[in-house]
C-alpha positions as CSV (number, residue, x, y, z in Angstrom):
1,M,48.9,-0.9,24.0
2,S,52.6,-1.8,24.9
3,P,53.4,0.9,28.3
4,S,57.0,0.7,26.9
5,V,56.1,2.7,23.7
6,A,54.0,5.0,25.6
7,E,57.3,5.8,27.8
8,L,59.3,6.4,24.9
9,L,56.9,8.7,23.3
10,L,56.5,10.9,26.4
11,E,60.5,10.6,27.0
12,R,60.5,12.1,23.2
13,L,58.0,14.7,23.8
14,D,59.6,15.8,27.2
15,R,62.6,17.1,25.1
16,A,60.2,18.7,22.3
17,A,60.5,22.5,22.2
18,A,58.4,24.0,24.6
19,G,56.0,27.2,23.6
20,P,52.6,27.1,22.0
21,G,53.9,25.5,18.8
22,G,56.0,22.6,20.5
23,G,54.9,19.1,20.2
24,L,55.6,16.2,17.5
25,C,54.2,14.9,14.9
26,S,53.4,11.3,15.1
27,L,54.8,10.5,11.8
28,E,57.7,11.8,12.4
29,A,57.9,10.2,16.4
30,A,57.3,6.7,14.6
31,A,60.2,7.1,12.2
32,A,62.9,8.5,14.8
33,L,61.7,5.3,17.2
34,G,61.6,2.7,14.6
35,L,58.1,2.1,15.1
36,D,55.1,1.1,12.7
37,H,52.8,4.3,12.8
38,Q,50.0,2.4,13.9
39,T,51.8,1.2,17.2
40,L,52.2,4.9,18.1
41,V,48.9,5.9,17.3
42,G,47.8,3.2,19.8
43,A,50.1,4.6,22.4
44,V,48.5,7.8,21.8
45,K,45.3,6.8,22.4
46,S,46.0,4.7,25.6
47,L,47.9,8.0,27.1
48,Q,44.8,10.1,26.1
49,A,42.7,7.6,28.3
50,L,44.7,8.5,31.4
51,G,43.2,11.9,31.4
52,E,45.2,15.3,30.5
53,V,48.6,13.8,30.0
54,I,49.1,14.5,26.3
55,E,46.9,16.5,23.9
56,A,46.6,15.2,20.4
57,E,45.3,17.2,17.4
58,A,44.3,14.8,14.2
59,R,45.8,16.3,11.1
60,S,45.2,14.8,7.4
61,A,47.7,15.5,4.5
62,T,47.7,14.2,1.2
63,R,50.9,13.1,-1.2
64,W,52.0,11.5,-4.2
65,E,53.2,7.8,-4.5
66,L,53.8,5.5,-7.3
67,S,51.4,2.8,-7.7
68,P,52.8,-0.7,-8.6
69,E,52.6,0.2,-12.7
70,G,54.1,3.4,-11.6
71,A,57.2,1.3,-10.2
72,E,57.2,-0.9,-13.0
73,A,57.1,2.0,-15.6
74,L,60.2,3.9,-13.1
75,R,62.0,0.7,-13.6
76,D,61.7,-0.4,-17.2
77,G,60.3,2.7,-18.9
78,S,56.6,3.6,-19.8
79,P,54.3,1.2,-21.9
80,E,54.4,3.5,-24.9
81,V,58.3,3.8,-25.1
82,R,58.9,0.2,-24.3
83,L,56.7,-0.6,-27.5
84,F,58.5,1.5,-29.3
85,R,62.2,0.3,-28.7
86,S,61.0,-3.5,-28.8
87,L,59.9,-2.6,-32.5
88,P,62.2,-3.4,-35.2
89,A,62.9,-0.9,-37.9
90,E,60.9,-3.0,-40.7
91,G,57.9,-2.8,-38.3
92,L,55.6,-5.9,-37.4
93,P,51.8,-6.6,-38.0
94,Q,49.7,-5.1,-35.5
95,S,49.0,-8.4,-34.3
96,D,52.3,-9.2,-33.5
97,A,53.0,-5.6,-32.1
98,M,50.4,-6.0,-29.8
99,K,52.1,-8.7,-27.6
100,L,55.1,-6.8,-27.3
101,P,56.5,-5.5,-23.9
102,G,54.3,-2.5,-23.5
103,G,52.1,-3.5,-26.8
104,S,48.6,-3.7,-25.0
105,V,48.9,-0.3,-22.7
106,G,51.2,1.3,-24.7
107,F,49.9,1.2,-28.3
108,S,47.2,4.0,-28.3
109,K,49.4,6.3,-26.4
110,A,52.1,6.2,-28.8
111,M,50.0,6.4,-31.7
112,A,48.5,9.5,-29.6
113,N,52.3,11.0,-29.7
114,K,53.1,10.2,-33.3
115,W,55.3,7.9,-32.5
116,L,54.4,4.9,-34.6
117,R,52.1,4.9,-38.2
118,L,49.8,2.0,-38.8
119,E,49.4,0.9,-42.7
120,K,46.3,-0.6,-42.9
121,G,46.2,-1.6,-46.3
122,A,49.6,-3.0,-45.8
123,P,50.2,-7.1,-47.3
124,G,49.0,-9.2,-45.0
125,G,47.0,-7.1,-42.6
126,P,47.4,-3.7,-40.8
127,R,51.2,-3.2,-40.1
128,V,53.0,-1.0,-37.3
129,F,55.8,1.1,-38.1
130,R,57.9,3.7,-36.4
131,A,57.2,7.3,-37.5
132,V,60.3,8.9,-35.7
133,P,63.8,8.1,-34.9
134,E,64.1,8.3,-31.3
135,V,61.8,9.3,-28.6
136,Q,62.3,10.5,-25.2
137,D,60.6,9.2,-22.1
138,G,59.1,11.8,-20.2
139,V,56.6,9.8,-18.1
140,Q,59.6,8.0,-16.7
141,E,61.4,11.8,-15.5
142,S,57.9,12.5,-14.1
143,L,57.9,9.4,-12.1
144,R,61.4,9.8,-11.0
145,R,60.6,13.1,-9.4
146,V,57.8,12.0,-7.7
147,Q,60.0,9.1,-6.1
148,Q,62.4,11.8,-4.9
149,G,59.6,13.8,-3.4
150,E,59.4,16.5,-6.2
151,A,55.3,15.7,-6.8
152,E,54.4,19.0,-6.0
153,G,56.8,20.8,-8.8
154,L,55.1,18.9,-11.7
155,P,52.3,20.7,-13.2
156,E,48.7,19.7,-12.4
157,R,47.5,18.2,-15.9
158,E,51.0,16.2,-15.8
159,R,50.0,14.8,-12.2
160,T,46.3,14.3,-12.9
161,E,47.2,12.5,-16.2
162,L,49.8,10.0,-14.7
163,K,46.8,9.5,-12.1
164,R,44.5,8.9,-14.9
165,R,47.1,6.3,-16.1
166,K,47.2,4.5,-12.9
167,L,50.6,5.0,-12.4
168,L,50.2,7.6,-9.6
169,L,48.3,7.2,-6.3
170,E,47.1,10.5,-4.2
171,V,47.3,9.1,-0.6
172,T,45.9,10.6,2.5
173,L,47.9,10.4,5.4
174,K,46.4,10.6,9.0
175,S,48.4,11.6,11.8
176,Y,48.6,13.4,15.2
177,W,50.3,16.3,16.5
178,I,51.3,15.4,19.9
179,R,51.9,18.3,22.7
180,K,52.3,18.2,26.5
181,G,49.1,18.1,28.7
182,S,48.4,19.8,31.8
183,A,48.9,16.5,34.0
184,F,52.2,16.0,31.8
185,S,54.5,13.3,33.1
186,T,56.9,11.2,31.7
187,A,56.1,8.3,34.1
188,V,53.0,6.2,33.2
189,A,50.8,5.9,35.9
190,R,48.2,3.3,35.5
191,Q,44.3,3.8,36.6
192,E,42.9,0.7,38.2
193,T,39.4,-0.3,36.7
194,E,38.3,-2.9,39.4
195,L,38.2,-3.0,42.8
196,T,39.4,-6.4,43.8
197,P,39.2,-8.4,47.6
198,E,42.8,-8.3,47.5
199,M,43.1,-4.6,47.6
200,I,40.6,-4.5,49.9
201,A,42.5,-7.0,52.5
202,T,46.1,-5.4,51.7
203,G,44.9,-1.8,51.7
204,S,45.8,-0.9,48.2
205,W,42.6,0.2,47.0
206,R,43.4,3.7,47.5
207,P,45.2,4.5,44.3
208,P,43.2,6.8,41.9
209,F,40.7,4.7,39.7
210,K,39.6,5.1,36.2
211,P,36.5,7.1,35.9
212,Y,33.1,5.4,34.7
213,N,32.0,6.3,31.4
214,F,28.3,6.3,31.7
215,S,28.0,7.1,27.6
216,A,29.7,4.1,26.8
217,L,28.1,1.7,24.8
218,G,27.9,-2.2,25.7
219,L,28.3,-5.4,23.7
220,P,25.4,-5.6,21.4
221,P,23.3,-9.0,22.1
222,A,24.2,-12.2,19.9
223,C,21.2,-13.0,18.0
224,G,19.9,-13.8,14.5
225,H,19.3,-11.2,11.6
226,L,16.6,-11.1,9.2
227,H,17.6,-10.3,5.8
228,P,15.8,-7.6,4.0
229,L,13.8,-9.7,1.8
230,L,12.2,-11.9,4.6
231,K,11.6,-8.8,6.2
232,V,9.1,-7.7,3.0
233,R,8.2,-10.8,2.4
234,S,6.9,-11.4,6.3
235,Q,4.8,-8.1,5.8
236,L,3.9,-8.9,2.6
237,R,2.5,-12.5,3.8
238,Q,0.9,-10.7,6.8
239,I,-1.1,-8.4,4.7
240,F,-2.5,-11.0,2.6
241,L,-3.5,-13.3,5.5
242,E,-5.4,-10.1,7.2
243,M,-7.1,-9.7,3.7
244,G,-8.4,-13.4,3.8
245,F,-6.1,-15.3,1.8
246,T,-4.6,-18.6,1.6
247,E,-1.0,-19.5,0.5
248,M,-0.3,-21.6,-2.4
249,P,2.0,-24.5,-2.3
250,T,4.7,-23.4,-4.6
251,D,7.4,-26.0,-3.7
252,N,8.3,-27.0,-7.4
253,F,10.7,-24.9,-8.9
254,V,11.1,-27.1,-12.1
255,E,7.7,-26.7,-13.8
256,S,6.7,-28.1,-17.3
257,S,5.8,-25.9,-20.2
258,F,2.1,-27.0,-20.0
259,W,1.7,-25.3,-16.8
260,N,4.3,-22.5,-17.2
261,F,2.9,-21.5,-20.2
262,D,0.3,-23.7,-22.5
263,A,-2.2,-23.6,-19.4
264,L,-2.1,-19.9,-19.4
265,F,-3.2,-19.6,-23.0
266,Q,0.5,-18.5,-24.2
267,P,1.3,-19.9,-27.3
268,Q,4.1,-22.3,-28.4
269,Q,5.8,-19.9,-30.5
270,H,5.7,-17.1,-28.2
271,P,9.0,-15.1,-27.7
272,A,8.9,-15.9,-24.2
273,R,9.6,-19.7,-24.5
274,D,12.7,-19.0,-26.6
275,Q,15.9,-19.8,-24.6
276,H,17.1,-16.3,-24.4
277,D,14.3,-15.5,-22.1
278,T,14.1,-19.3,-20.2
279,F,15.8,-21.7,-18.5
280,F,15.3,-24.9,-20.2
281,L,16.5,-28.5,-18.2
282,Q,18.4,-31.3,-20.0
283,D,18.0,-33.9,-17.3
284,P,14.9,-34.6,-16.8
285,A,14.3,-33.0,-20.1
286,E,10.4,-33.7,-20.1
287,A,7.4,-33.8,-17.5
288,P,6.5,-37.8,-17.4
289,E,3.0,-36.9,-17.4
290,L,0.2,-34.4,-18.0
291,P,-3.5,-34.5,-17.4
292,A,-5.1,-36.0,-20.1
293,G,-8.6,-34.8,-20.5
294,Y,-7.3,-31.1,-19.3
295,T,-4.5,-31.5,-22.1
296,A,-7.0,-32.0,-24.7
297,K,-9.6,-29.0,-23.8
298,V,-5.9,-26.8,-23.5
299,K,-4.7,-28.4,-27.3
300,K,-8.1,-27.6,-28.6
301,V,-8.4,-23.8,-27.3
302,H,-5.0,-23.3,-28.7
303,S,-5.4,-25.0,-32.1
304,Q,-8.9,-24.4,-33.0
305,G,-10.5,-21.9,-30.6
306,G,-13.2,-22.1,-28.4
307,Y,-15.2,-20.5,-25.6
308,G,-15.8,-17.2,-27.9
309,S,-12.2,-17.2,-28.9
310,Q,-10.6,-18.2,-32.4
311,G,-7.4,-19.2,-30.8
312,Y,-3.7,-18.9,-32.5
313,K,-4.8,-21.6,-35.3
314,Y,-1.6,-23.2,-35.3
315,D,-0.1,-27.2,-34.7
316,W,0.0,-27.4,-31.0
317,R,2.4,-30.1,-30.2
318,L,2.3,-31.9,-26.9
319,E,6.3,-32.5,-27.0
320,E,6.7,-29.0,-26.7
321,A,4.2,-28.9,-23.7
322,R,6.1,-31.8,-21.9
323,K,9.4,-29.6,-21.9
324,N,10.8,-29.0,-18.4
325,L,12.2,-25.7,-17.2
326,L,12.6,-23.3,-14.4
327,R,9.3,-21.8,-13.7
328,T,9.2,-18.1,-15.2
329,H,6.3,-17.0,-12.7
330,T,4.1,-18.4,-10.0
331,T,1.2,-18.1,-12.0
332,S,2.3,-21.6,-13.2
333,A,1.4,-22.6,-9.2
334,S,-1.8,-20.2,-9.9
335,A,-3.2,-22.4,-12.5
336,R,-2.4,-25.7,-10.8
337,A,-4.4,-24.5,-7.6
338,L,-7.4,-23.5,-9.8
339,Y,-7.3,-26.7,-11.7
340,R,-7.5,-28.7,-8.1
341,L,-10.1,-26.4,-7.5
342,A,-12.5,-27.2,-10.7
343,R,-11.9,-30.6,-9.7
344,Q,-13.9,-30.5,-6.3
345,E,-17.6,-31.4,-6.5
346,K,-18.9,-27.8,-5.6
347,F,-17.1,-24.5,-6.5
348,S,-16.4,-22.5,-3.4
349,P,-14.9,-19.0,-3.9
350,V,-11.4,-19.0,-2.9
351,K,-8.5,-16.4,-2.5
352,Y,-4.9,-17.5,-3.0
353,F,-1.5,-16.0,-2.4
354,S,2.2,-17.1,-3.2
355,I,5.6,-15.3,-2.5
356,D,8.5,-17.4,-4.3
357,R,11.2,-17.9,-6.3
358,V,11.0,-17.3,-10.1
359,F,13.7,-17.8,-12.8
360,R,14.3,-15.8,-16.1
361,N,17.4,-15.9,-18.6
362,E,18.1,-12.0,-18.3
363,S,21.1,-9.9,-18.3
364,L,21.8,-8.8,-15.2
365,D,21.9,-5.3,-14.1
366,A,21.5,-3.0,-11.0
367,T,17.1,-3.9,-11.2
368,H,17.5,-7.0,-13.3
369,L,18.7,-10.6,-11.6
370,A,18.1,-13.9,-13.6
371,E,16.3,-15.0,-10.0
372,F,14.0,-13.2,-8.5
373,H,10.8,-13.1,-6.2
374,Q,7.4,-13.2,-7.2
375,V,4.4,-11.9,-5.4
376,E,0.9,-13.2,-6.7
377,G,-2.9,-12.6,-5.4
378,V,-5.6,-14.6,-7.3
379,V,-9.3,-14.0,-6.2
380,A,-11.9,-16.7,-7.9
381,D,-15.6,-16.1,-7.6
382,R,-18.7,-15.5,-9.7
383,G,-19.5,-11.9,-11.2
384,L,-16.0,-10.4,-10.3
385,T,-15.0,-7.3,-12.8
386,L,-12.5,-5.1,-13.3
387,G,-13.7,-2.8,-10.4
388,H,-13.5,-5.7,-8.2
389,L,-9.9,-5.8,-8.9
390,M,-9.4,-2.1,-8.8
391,G,-10.8,-2.2,-5.2
392,T,-8.8,-5.1,-4.3
393,L,-5.5,-3.7,-5.2
394,R,-6.1,0.0,-3.6
395,Q,-6.5,-2.3,-0.2
396,F,-3.8,-4.4,-0.7
397,F,-1.3,-1.4,-1.8
398,S,-2.9,1.0,1.1
399,K,-1.5,-1.7,3.6
400,L,1.9,-1.3,1.9
401,G,1.8,2.5,2.7
402,I,1.1,3.2,-1.1
403,T,-2.4,5.5,-1.2
404,Q,-1.7,7.1,-4.8
405,L,-2.5,4.7,-7.5
406,R,-3.1,4.9,-11.1
407,F,-3.9,2.1,-13.8
408,K,-2.7,1.6,-17.2
409,P,-4.2,-0.7,-19.5
410,A,-1.5,-3.3,-20.6
411,Y,-1.0,-6.7,-22.7
412,N,-0.6,-9.9,-20.9
413,P,-0.9,-13.4,-22.8
414,Y,-3.2,-14.5,-20.2
415,T,-5.5,-11.5,-18.8
416,E,-7.8,-9.6,-20.6
417,P,-8.4,-6.8,-19.3
418,S,-4.9,-6.1,-18.3
419,M,-3.6,-3.2,-16.3
420,E,-0.2,-2.0,-15.1
421,V,-0.2,-0.5,-11.4
422,F,1.7,2.8,-11.0
423,S,2.5,4.6,-7.4
424,Y,3.6,8.1,-6.7
425,H,7.0,8.3,-5.5
426,E,7.9,11.0,-3.4
427,G,11.5,10.8,-3.3
428,L,11.8,10.4,-7.4
429,K,8.9,13.0,-7.7
430,K,7.1,10.7,-10.4
431,W,5.1,7.6,-11.3
432,V,6.5,4.1,-11.0
433,E,5.2,1.0,-11.9
434,V,4.7,-1.1,-9.0
435,G,2.8,-4.4,-10.2
436,N,0.9,-5.6,-12.7
437,S,-2.7,-7.0,-13.1
438,G,-5.7,-8.5,-14.9
439,V,-8.9,-10.6,-15.5
440,F,-7.6,-14.1,-16.4
441,R,-9.1,-15.0,-20.3
442,P,-11.8,-17.0,-20.8
443,E,-9.6,-19.5,-22.9
444,L,-7.7,-20.0,-19.7
445,L,-10.4,-20.3,-17.2
446,L,-13.0,-22.1,-19.1
447,P,-11.3,-25.6,-19.7
448,M,-11.2,-26.3,-16.2
449,V,-13.7,-24.1,-14.1
450,P,-17.5,-23.3,-14.3
451,E,-18.8,-20.6,-17.1
452,N,-19.7,-18.2,-14.6
453,V,-16.6,-17.9,-12.6
454,S,-14.1,-15.1,-12.7
455,V,-10.7,-15.0,-11.6
456,I,-8.6,-11.4,-11.0
457,A,-5.0,-11.3,-10.6
458,W,-2.1,-9.5,-9.8
459,G,1.6,-9.7,-9.1
460,L,4.7,-7.6,-8.4
461,S,8.5,-8.3,-7.6
462,L,9.8,-8.6,-4.1
463,E,13.0,-7.2,-4.3
464,R,11.7,-3.9,-5.6
465,P,10.0,-3.1,-2.4
466,T,12.8,-4.5,-0.8
467,M,15.1,-1.8,-2.1
468,K,13.4,1.1,0.1
469,Y,15.8,-0.1,2.8
470,G,18.3,2.1,0.8
471,I,19.8,-0.7,-1.7
472,N,20.5,0.9,-4.9
473,N,21.9,-2.2,-6.5
474,I,19.5,-5.3,-6.2
475,R,22.4,-7.6,-6.7
476,E,23.3,-6.7,-3.5
477,L,20.3,-8.3,-2.1
478,V,21.2,-12.2,-3.1
479,G,24.0,-13.7,-4.5
480,H,28.2,-13.8,-4.0
481,R,27.8,-9.7,-3.8
482,I,25.7,-9.8,-0.5
483,N,27.1,-7.9,2.2
484,L,26.6,-9.8,5.4
485,Q,27.0,-6.5,7.4
486,M,24.3,-5.0,5.5
487,V,21.9,-7.6,6.8
488,Y,22.9,-7.1,10.5
489,D,22.7,-2.9,10.4
490,S,19.6,-3.2,8.5
491,P,16.5,-1.7,10.6
492,L,13.9,-3.6,12.5
493,C,11.5,-2.0,10.9
494,R,10.7,1.2,8.4
495,L,9.0,4.1,9.8
496,D,7.3,6.6,7.2
497,T,7.1,9.9,8.0
């Protein structure tokens, strides 16, 4: 900081009263010297760096100040009084009264004080009238006392009410109590920090040097930072690769309703296909083409049944299947991958996985987003059973550090049997859902793969596991509310005990 400020402070401290209680308050000193308090604090810290020149004790105190709304109420009156005085004797319709000065804020308070009365049955609708001839503005008087420094004289209940109405602010003031140190001097002797060739040549290297602080932290190296989502994504991807899975192509965010719903044996009247749950596209509104032979098989199993199923018995429409949308799950990519697998000359067992973005028309809250990432694993082979699925899930989640699992029967349109996967959360001391799973239905598989082939699959959200990094609101992970400092500060890895 500026040496002149430090010297002014030292001179004023030199004139302060001696003794155990002698010293200066930084707030009072800043006011007396006509300086900004932060400027004086900077001078205090620079003097502390010189050694025992001064002693500074940090202190804090609270005081009451008027908020901008409180300053307006002090100047013009409280909202309820302004409304009362603006209301004519003959009254006004409630909608017009709310437009008067202070109306939107002061109406409920004026009604609670019984200054106004509301006639709901008045001709033309509810009408507001004065209930008393005159009122006193106690709020304005209380604010005036605060302005004059008499806030402590107000009852605690009254201060709390004014604070609740955002007319008062409780401000914490941080200051220093400054006293002379053992090496006090009014002259500021700057200690050298570097030895230069000029000092050696001229012999001026003998002045005292500032001691090295070997505990000081160095500058952090400039480097890139992985977003927590990318860290968990990399971890999950590595687990899949270690288990012998192959990553599926998932580069089409825009998908047709056919691959997103129909190919998965999800009926066209299913609630998930409503606009309240799915984002449909206006341009291009429809997919240009669908695989003709496979589309006919899907239509038949929906409308007439087959493969041991009676289907849904409804009029399946091609125009509904061609509607474009933002995919609601990556299972559409799994259906495309299985279709490509079925077109090979000879079937070979496969293990696929995908981690990519999906979109749902959901209400945003601390645990739900309109777009998020879905993690999906798919295994296709002959003779697969529910036992294979449970074993694969135990291996997958154990690599994530989740060993206590439970499986609960569930319903999914395109898997049967289906299971929800639960894990015991040590922090919450309860079982929480961590994923969904099942065996693909024959109505989904048999139109495209050989009869003796089974497919087991499971899925989970990428965002939910990422919240283990201490993130309580999922909206802080993506979007306009993301805190970049959180990305910089998040740990490189997580160590579980």
